[in-house]
Structures are given as structure tokens and as C-alpha cells.
BAKE-706558 format. One record per residue (C-alpha): residue number from 1; residue in one letter; chain; x, y, z. Coordinates in steps of 0.5 Angstrom, whole numbers. Each point is the difference from the previous one (the first is absolute). Example, Ala and Ser with C-alpha at 12.3 -4.5 7.8 and 13.67 -1.06 7.14 Angstrom:
BEGIN
- num|residu|chaine|X|Y|Z
- 1|A|A|25|-9|16
- 2|S|A|2|7|-2
***
This chain:
BEGIN
- num|residu|chaine|X|Y|Z
- 1|M|A|-12|43|-48
- 2|T|A|2|-5|5
- 3|A|A|1|-7|-1
- 4|R|A|-5|-5|3
- 5|L|A|1|-7|2
- 6|P|A|-5|-5|0
- 7|L|A|-2|-2|7
- 8|E|A|0|-7|-1
- 9|E|A|7|0|-2
- 10|L|A|2|5|5
- 11|L|A|-2|-5|5
- 12|R|A|4|-6|-3
- 13|L|A|6|4|0
- 14|I|A|0|2|7
- 15|G|A|-2|-7|3
- 16|A|A|-7|3|2
- 17|D|A|-5|-4|-4
- 18|T|A|-3|-4|6
- 19|P|A|-7|0|2
- 20|E|A|1|4|7
- 21|I|A|3|6|-4
- 22|R|A|-5|-1|-6
- 23|E|A|-6|1|6
- 24|V|A|3|6|3
- 25|L|A|1|3|-7
- 26|R|A|-7|-1|-2
- 27|E|A|-2|4|7
- 28|T|A|5|6|-2
- 29|E|A|1|5|-6
- 30|L|A|5|-4|-3
- 31|G|A|-5|-6|-1
- 32|E|A|-4|5|-5
- 33|R|A|5|0|-5
- 34|T|A|3|-5|-5
- 35|E|A|6|4|-2
- 36|L|A|5|4|5
- 37|A|A|4|6|-1
- 38|A|A|7|0|3
- 39|D|A|-2|3|7
- 40|E|A|-6|-4|0
- 41|A|A|4|-6|-1
- 42|E|A|5|2|6
- 43|E|A|-7|0|4
- 44|L|A|-1|-7|-2
- 45|R|A|6|-2|2
- 46|V|A|-1|4|7
- 47|A|A|-7|-3|1
- 48|A|A|3|-7|-2
- 49|L|A|6|1|5
- 50|L|A|-6|2|6
- 51|V|A|-4|-6|-2
- 52|R|A|5|-5|-1
- 53|D|A|5|2|6
- 54|L|A|-4|3|5
- 55|G|A|-7|-3|-1
- 56|V|A|-3|7|-1
- 57|N|A|-7|-1|-2
- 58|A|A|-4|4|-6
- 59|A|A|-2|6|5
- 60|G|A|7|1|2
- 61|V|A|3|0|-6
- 62|E|A|-4|5|-3
- 63|V|A|2|5|6
- 64|V|A|7|-2|-1
- 65|L|A|0|2|-7
- 66|Q|A|-4|6|1
- 67|L|A|5|3|6
- 68|R|A|6|-2|-5
- 69|R|A|-3|4|-6
- 70|R|A|-1|6|5
- 71|L|A|7|-1|3
- 72|L|A|3|0|-7
- 73|F|A|-4|6|-2
- 74|L|A|2|4|6
- 75|E|A|7|-2|-1
- 76|G|A|0|3|-7
- 77|R|A|-3|6|2
- 78|M|A|5|1|5
- 79|S|A|6|-1|-5
- 80|A|A|-3|5|-4
- 81|V|A|-1|5|6
- 82|L|A|7|-1|2
- 83|R|A|3|1|-8
- 84|R|A|-4|6|0
- 85|L|A|3|3|6
- 86|L|A|7|-2|-2
- 87|E|A|-1|3|-6
- 88|E|A|-3|7|3
- 89|T|A|6|0|5
- 90|G|A|5|-1|-5
- 91|S|A|2|-7|4
- 92|A|A|-1|-4|-6
***
């Protein structure tokens, strides 16, 4: 079981406890949770950066987070395929 941290505490820790960020969170998947796992906490950090530093709205944050999840998934798959190829060719 992975450790989960309270959303309120995370917002304070990353300096993202602002009305603008809270409004965006309410409109995204992250706002539906009261506790976050480590990967979700990282998404919260990214969402806060997008809102605070780049002025991205809720819809934009959701798109970026979905694309980021997909990219991380594909990177993991590519790493696994490369590892398997290296093992099969004896290059590992």
C-alpha cells in the first residue's frame, strides 16, 4: 500500500494554496480527492505550476495532465521493450 498525503497539506507544502489553484482543482480529477498518492502529488505540483506560472486554465491543466500520464506510460513501455531486446540479443 502506498502512502497517501492530505490534499490540504500538500497544497501548503508546495505553496499552492491559492484561490486560483483551488478553482482549477475543483474542475479537474485532482479536486475530487482528499488524499493523494505520490504520483498524484506530482500531478498537483505540475498543475500548480501551470496555473501559477503559465496562467493555464482548468481545461488546459486537464489536457496537460492527461498527455503527461500518456507520455509517462509510453516511456515505461519503451524502457521495457528496450530491456527485453537487450536481454534477447545478449547486449545487457
